[in-house]
C-alpha positions as a Markdown table, in Angstrom:
| # | Residue | x | y | z |
|---|---|---|---|---|
| 1 | Unk | 169.4 | 36.5 | 55.9 |
| 2 | Unk | 166.3 | 35.2 | 57.8 |
| 3 | Unk | 163.3 | 37.5 | 58.0 |
| 4 | Unk | 161.8 | 37.9 | 61.5 |
| 5 | Unk | 158.2 | 38.4 | 60.4 |
| 6 | Unk | 155.7 | 35.6 | 60.9 |
| 7 | Unk | 154.2 | 36.2 | 57.5 |
| 8 | Unk | 154.0 | 33.0 | 55.4 |
| 9 | Unk | 156.3 | 32.8 | 52.3 |
| 10 | Unk | 153.4 | 31.7 | 50.1 |
| 11 | Unk | 149.8 | 32.9 | 50.2 |
| 12 | Unk | 147.0 | 30.5 | 51.5 |
| 13 | Unk | 145.5 | 30.0 | 48.0 |
| 14 | Unk | 148.8 | 28.8 | 46.6 |
| 15 | Unk | 149.3 | 26.4 | 49.5 |
| 16 | Unk | 145.8 | 25.0 | 49.0 |
| 17 | Unk | 146.4 | 24.5 | 45.3 |
| 18 | Unk | 149.6 | 22.6 | 46.2 |
| 19 | Unk | 147.8 | 20.2 | 48.6 |
| 20 | Unk | 144.9 | 19.7 | 46.2 |
| 21 | Unk | 147.4 | 18.7 | 43.5 |
| 22 | Unk | 149.2 | 16.4 | 45.9 |
| 23 | Unk | 146.0 | 14.5 | 46.8 |
| 24 | Unk | 144.8 | 14.4 | 43.2 |
| 25 | Unk | 148.1 | 13.1 | 41.9 |
| 26 | Unk | 148.2 | 10.4 | 44.6 |
| 27 | Unk | 144.6 | 9.4 | 43.7 |
| 28 | Unk | 145.5 | 9.2 | 40.0 |
| 29 | Unk | 148.6 | 7.1 | 40.8 |
| 30 | Unk | 146.6 | 4.6 | 42.9 |
| 31 | Unk | 143.7 | 4.4 | 40.4 |
| 32 | Unk | 146.2 | 4.1 | 37.5 |
| 33 | Unk | 147.8 | 1.1 | 39.3 |
| 34 | Unk | 144.3 | -0.5 | 39.3 |
| 35 | Unk | 143.9 | 0.2 | 35.6 |
| 36 | Unk | 147.4 | -1.2 | 34.9 |
| 37 | Unk | 146.5 | -4.4 | 36.8 |
| 38 | Unk | 143.6 | -4.9 | 34.4 |
| 39 | Unk | 146.0 | -5.1 | 31.4 |
| 40 | Unk | 147.0 | -8.6 | 30.3 |
| 41 | Unk | 150.1 | -7.3 | 28.6 |
| 42 | Unk | 152.4 | -7.2 | 31.6 |
| 43 | Unk | 153.1 | -10.0 | 34.2 |
| 44 | Unk | 153.7 | -7.5 | 37.1 |
| 45 | Unk | 150.7 | -6.4 | 39.1 |
| 46 | Unk | 150.5 | -3.9 | 42.0 |
| 47 | Unk | 149.0 | -5.2 | 45.3 |
| 48 | Unk | 145.3 | -4.6 | 45.5 |
| 49 | Unk | 145.5 | -2.8 | 48.8 |
| 50 | Unk | 147.6 | 0.0 | 47.1 |
| 51 | Unk | 145.1 | 0.6 | 44.3 |
| 52 | Unk | 142.0 | 2.7 | 44.1 |
| 53 | Unk | 138.7 | 1.9 | 42.5 |
| 54 | Unk | 138.0 | -1.7 | 43.4 |
| 55 | Unk | 137.5 | -2.8 | 39.7 |
| 56 | Unk | 138.5 | -1.5 | 36.3 |
| 57 | Unk | 135.3 | 0.7 | 35.8 |
| 58 | Unk | 135.6 | 2.2 | 39.3 |
| 59 | Unk | 139.3 | 2.9 | 38.8 |
| 60 | Unk | 138.6 | 4.6 | 35.5 |
| 61 | Unk | 135.9 | 6.8 | 37.2 |
| 62 | Unk | 138.3 | 7.8 | 39.9 |
| 63 | Unk | 141.1 | 8.5 | 37.4 |
| 64 | Unk | 138.9 | 10.7 | 35.2 |
| 65 | Unk | 137.3 | 12.5 | 38.2 |
| 66 | Unk | 140.7 | 13.4 | 39.6 |
| 67 | Unk | 141.8 | 14.5 | 36.2 |
| 68 | Unk | 139.1 | 17.2 | 36.4 |
| 69 | Unk | 140.2 | 18.1 | 39.8 |
| 70 | Unk | 143.7 | 18.8 | 38.4 |
| 71 | Unk | 142.3 | 20.8 | 35.5 |
| 72 | Unk | 140.1 | 23.0 | 37.7 |
| 73 | Unk | 142.9 | 23.4 | 40.2 |
| 74 | Unk | 145.3 | 24.5 | 37.4 |
| 75 | Unk | 142.7 | 27.0 | 36.2 |
| 76 | Unk | 142.4 | 28.4 | 39.7 |
| 77 | Unk | 146.2 | 28.6 | 40.0 |
| 78 | Unk | 146.6 | 30.4 | 36.7 |
| 79 | Unk | 143.7 | 32.8 | 37.2 |
| 80 | Unk | 145.0 | 33.9 | 40.7 |
| 81 | Unk | 148.4 | 34.8 | 39.3 |
| 82 | Unk | 150.6 | 31.7 | 39.2 |
């Protein structure tokens, strides 16, 4: 049965953690594609306009920076009662 109250199902901090994760994962995906493109092992490459970082070093910096965003966001999630 549907509740008639306008109270959100999830608290604001949980929704913020979700969207921070979504942005960080997308950034890691796009920077990971740039890192993948730098490898000579595979013939397939992703189009440059769908990658993040501009060059291998920049992509690695984005990838590791977003890794820390995920770790800190996970710590916030677990410390607030997830």
